C-alpha positions in Angstrom: 6.2 19.6 -117.5 8.2 22.2 -118.9 7.7 24.5 -116.0 9.3 23.1 -113.2 12.5 22.6 -115.5 12.5 26.5 -116.7 11.5 27.2 -113.1 15.1 25.9 -112.6 17.2 27.1 -115.5 15.8 30.7 -114.7 17.7 30.5 -111.0 20.6 28.9 -112.4 21.5 31.2 -115.5 19.8 34.4 -113.5 21.6 33.6 -109.7 24.0 30.9 -110.4 22.1 29.0 -108.1 21.3 25.2 -108.6 17.9 24.6 -107.3 17.1 20.7 -107.4 16.3 18.8 -104.2 15.3 15.9 -106.1 18.0 15.8 -108.4 15.2 16.9 -111.4 17.3 19.2 -113.2 20.2 18.1 -115.9 22.6 20.0 -114.9 24.1 18.8 -111.9 27.2 19.0 -109.2 29.5 16.7 -107.3 29.1 18.6 -103.9 32.4 16.6 -103.4 34.9 18.4 -105.4 35.8 21.5 -103.3 36.4 25.2 -104.2 39.4 24.8 -105.6 37.8 23.1 -108.6 34.1 25.4 -108.7 34.5 25.9 -112.4 36.5 22.4 -113.7 34.8 20.2 -112.2 31.8 20.7 -109.2 29.0 21.7 -111.9 28.2 19.0 -115.2 25.3 18.0 -117.2 23.6 14.7 -116.6 22.2 13.7 -120.0 19.2 11.3 -118.4 18.2 14.1 -117.1 17.9 16.6 -120.3 14.4 16.8 -121.5 14.2 16.2 -125.1 13.3 20.1 -125.9 16.9 21.5 -125.0 19.5 20.7 -127.3 22.9 19.3 -126.2 24.1 22.5 -127.1 21.6 25.1 -125.5 21.8 22.4 -122.4 26.0 23.5 -122.8 25.1 27.0 -122.7 23.1 27.3 -119.7 25.6 24.9 -117.8 28.2 27.6 -119.0 25.8 30.6 -118.7 24.7 29.2 -115.0 28.7 28.3 -113.9 30.0 31.7 -114.6 27.0 33.4 -112.9 28.1 31.1 -109.7 31.7 31.3 -110.1 32.1 35.3 -110.2 29.8 34.9 -107.1 31.5 32.6 -105.0 35.1 32.7 -105.6 35.1 36.9 -107.8 33.3 37.9 -104.2 31.6 39.8 -106.8 27.8 40.7 -105.4 26.9 43.3 -107.6 24.7 40.7 -109.3 22.8 41.1 -106.4 21.2 44.2 -107.2 21.1 43.8 -111.2 19.0 40.3 -109.9 15.7 41.4 -109.3 15.2 43.2 -112.9 16.7 41.0 -114.9 14.6 37.4 -112.9 11.1 40.0 -114.0 12.0 40.5 -117.4 12.7 36.9 -117.5 9.1 35.9 -115.5 7.8 38.0 -118.1 9.2 36.4 -121.5 7.6 33.1 -120.0 11.3 31.7 -119.0 
């Protein structure tokens, strides 16, 4: 049961990509929010979807990390993360996360 959640956490914190077509992840997005409010209002925690094994503090950290990566990629035109993504993702997968 934790596997899909951890897969979404990994995509969010490593690449800043919200991969949740069914709305099952505790990090959610409001697509109506424009790019100018990307940092403040686009992404938020949907507490109803937060699994019991993820604390509120951990959920807030997951949100902040993924939001930071997403912001750098989208608003700062920083594509350098792409080169570094593969080893980070591999390390996370090897560690079981």
